[in-house]
N, C-alpha and C positions, 0 to 999 in steps of 0.2 A: 504494500500500500504506500502511497505517496505521503509526503509531509502534510500536516494539517493541524487543526485544532481539536480533532476528535480524541477518543480515549486511546491511551497508549497501552499496547500489549506486547509481550515477548513471546516468541516461540520457544518452548522448552521441550527438550528431548532427553529422556532417561534411557540409555542403552544398557540392557542387562544381559546376563549370560544366556537367558532363554526368551526374553521378550523385550519389546521396545515400546515405551509409552511416550506419546508426544501430545502437546496441546498448546493452546493460546492462554496466557496467564496475565492478568492485570496487575497493577502496581500494589494492590493490597492482597494479592494471593488468590483473587477470584479466577476460577477456571471457566473460560467462555465455551470452549469446545475441546475435546480430547479424543484421541484414537490410540488403540493398543493393538499390536500385531506380534506374532511369534517371531523371534529373531531367527533368521535363516541359519540352520545348524552348520552349513558349509562355511559360514563366516566370510572373511575377505571382502572383496568388492561387492558381494551380494548384500551384505549388511549396509555398506555405504549407500548403495542404491535405494535400499529400504528407507534409510533416514531421509535422503533427498526427496523421495516420493511423498513421505509423510509431511515434510516441511511444505512442499508445493501444494499438497492437499489442504493444509491448514491455512495457507495464504489465501486460497480461494474461498475458504469458509469463514474468513475473518468478518467480524461485525461491521456493519456500515459505518463509515467515517472513522474506522480504527486506523491507528498508525502503528505499524510493527517496528519496534525499535531495535531489535536484534534477535539473535539465536543463541540460546544457552544450551549446552550439551553436557550431560554427565556420562562418564564412561567407567566400566568396571576394570580399572587397571591404573597405570601410571601415566602421567602427562610429563614428558621430558622438557628440559629447558629449551630445546629447539622446537617445541610444539608438537612433536610426534607422540603417538599413543602406543603403549604396550599393554595388551589385554590378554592374559593367558587363557581365559575362558572363552575367547572368541578366536576360532581358527584363523590363522593368517594375519592376526593383528599383532605384529611385532614392532613395526616402525611405521605407523600410519599417520601421515600429515593431515590429521582430521580437520583442524580449524581452517587451514588454508584451502583444503578440498571443499568443505562446505560453504565457505565464503564465496569461492568461485562458482560453485554449482547452484547456489540459491540467490546470490546477490545480497545476502544479509551478513552483517558482521557476526562471525561465530566466535563465541567464548566457550572454551572447553575446560572442564574440571573433572578430576577423578571423583567417583561416587562416594568415597570416604569424606571428601571435602564437601561435596554438594549436599549430602545428607545433613551434616552439621550446619551448613549455611541455612538450609531450610528450617531447621529447628531454632536457630538464633533469630530468624526472621519472623516465624509464625508459630513456633512450637514450644518444646520443653526447655529450651535454652535461652529464652528471651531474658534480657536484663541481667545477664551474668558476664563477667569478664574472661572467665576461663571455663572451658567445657571439653568433654571428650565424648564422641559418638562412636560406639562399637556396633557395626552392622554385620550380621551373620545371615547369609543367604546362600546363593550359589558359591560365593566366596566369603572371605572375612577381611574386614578392613577397619581402620580407626581414623576418624577425622578429629583433629584437635585445634583448639583456639586458645592462645595464651595472651593475656592482657589485651584482648580485642583483636589480635592478629591471627589469621589462619596460616598454618605452616604446612608446606608440601615437601620440603627437603631439597637437597642439592640435585637429586636425580628424579624428583617427582614421586619418590617411593616412600616418603614418610608415612607412618601409620600402617605399614604392611604387616600387621600383627599375625596374619595367617601364616607368615613365615617364621614365627617364633619357634625355636627348636626345642621346646620343652618335652615333646614326645614324638618319636619317629617310629618305633617298633619295627624298623626295617621296611616300612611302607615305601614302595617305589614312588608313589604319588607325592611323597614329602618333598622330593627334590624338584618336582614339576610345579606344584601349586603351594607348597609350604607345609610344614609339619602340623601345625595346629589346624590349618584348613583341611588337611587330609583326614583329620580325626573328627571334627565337629561341624564342618560346613554342611549345607543341605545334602549334596550328593553323597558325602561320607556317611551321614546319618541314615540315608536310605539304603546304602550298601550294608551298613551294620544291621539294619532291620531285616534285610534279606538273609544275611548270614545267621541271625538269631531266630529266623522263622517267625518273625512278628508280623501279624496281618497288617495290611495297609500299604499305601503308596505315597505317603506324605508325612511330614512332621506333625501335622494336625492329627492324622490317624494314630501316630505314636503316642501323643499326649492322651488321646481318647482311650487307647488301649490301657495305658497306665492307670487312668481314672477308673477303668472297669476292673482293675485288680490284676492285670497281666504283669507278673513279676519280672519277666524278661524286658518288657517295655520300661518298667520302673527302673530297672538296673541300667538300661542304656541311657535313659534321661539323667539319672544320677551321675553317671560317668561323664556324659557330655557337659552337664551343668558344672561339675567339679572343675573340668578343664577350662571351661569358659570363665568360671569364677576366679581361678588362679590367674588367668590372663588379665582379668579386670583388676585384680589386686595389684598386679605388676604395673598396670597403667596408672592406678591411683598413686602408687609409691613413686613412680617416675615423674608424673606430671602434676600431682596435687591439684586437680581441678575443682571448681566450685560444684560441678555436677557431672555425673556420668549418665549418658543416655544409651539405651540398647534398642536396636531395631533390626530390620531385615526380616526375610521370610521365616527363618527358624525361630527368632524370638517372638514374632507376632503370631505364629501358628498355634492355635489352641491355647494361647496364653502360657507359653513356655515358662516354667517357674523361675522367679527371681530370688527366692529365699536362699538357694545355694550360693548365688553370687554374693549376696550380702554376708553370708556366713564366711565365705572365703576372704572377703575384704576384712572382716573383723579378726580373722585368724592370721592372715599373711601380709596384709598391707602395712606400710609404715604407721606406727601408732598415732602420730599426730594427724594423719589424713584419713583415719578409719571411719569418720563420721560423714563422709561424703554421701550425698543422696544418690540413689540409683533410680532412674525413671525410665519407663517405657517411652518410646517415641510417641509424641503427640500427633504426628502426621502420618504414622504408619507407612504403608506402601508408597505414599506420595512424597516422602521426605526428600529423596534425591531429586525427584521431578520438580518439586517446588524450589529446591535449592538451585537447580539449573536455571529456572526463571529469575531467581534472585541474582545470579551472576550478571544478568543484563540490567535488571531494575536497580540494583544497588551499585552497579559499576565496579564490581570486583575484578581484580586482575586475573588474567588467564595466562596460561603458558601456551 
């Protein structure tokens, strides 16, 4: 849309390992229209084309007299200093010049951030981290990542890989996946939990099913949840000791599915975290599955720096 005095909207795109959510978002977080499609499992340029098609569709669906101010994109990986994206859960995404590609293909200035960052940006804008100076957002879904803000500044690291807690090497068990996606991720991310459900012959095909089985008294389901929650809890305790944030927020498909229990996380913090930081509140994401999507919109509306 051209310049004008109408409402200002951003195109927001949240690229996940299995799906892509895109929409038009106003400056107060209002979603005017949205579309979701499965991410092409072959990855590479196919996913790039999917993103462009969604953006062009949304431009045609924009409200009358709307001004599209930019394109914010969240990706499940790292955004390097040269603007290229590395996303291990998307085949072929090892050095994708995403921002430059999308700017050229859509005519919109593209701002790209990793979904660890955008999830936290969304929560500081509209959710559970408003009015705090330091916060950590742990997201556990297809992958695991941590976004963190210190003294009002978001940190991505020298190589765009800050917050890659899925790679923490607290547990490997000889798992070949540990060297590919990270030791913690290979134990408690969504695909790992589903694999462990199959190995333990637990009925169901989702983390929500696992939680439901545990509530019905399935001891194997309860044991799997307890083990995953313990590992997640120790990771959160390490985050608290390292960063001493005002609040820790947990989100992503695993933590949102069936209300995955938070009590083991709080117990781990009280047991293992640095004593002065043990009282940090642990909150579920207030924005749920849309945290990263809304954070992508905030990259445009709040003028945050991109790589």
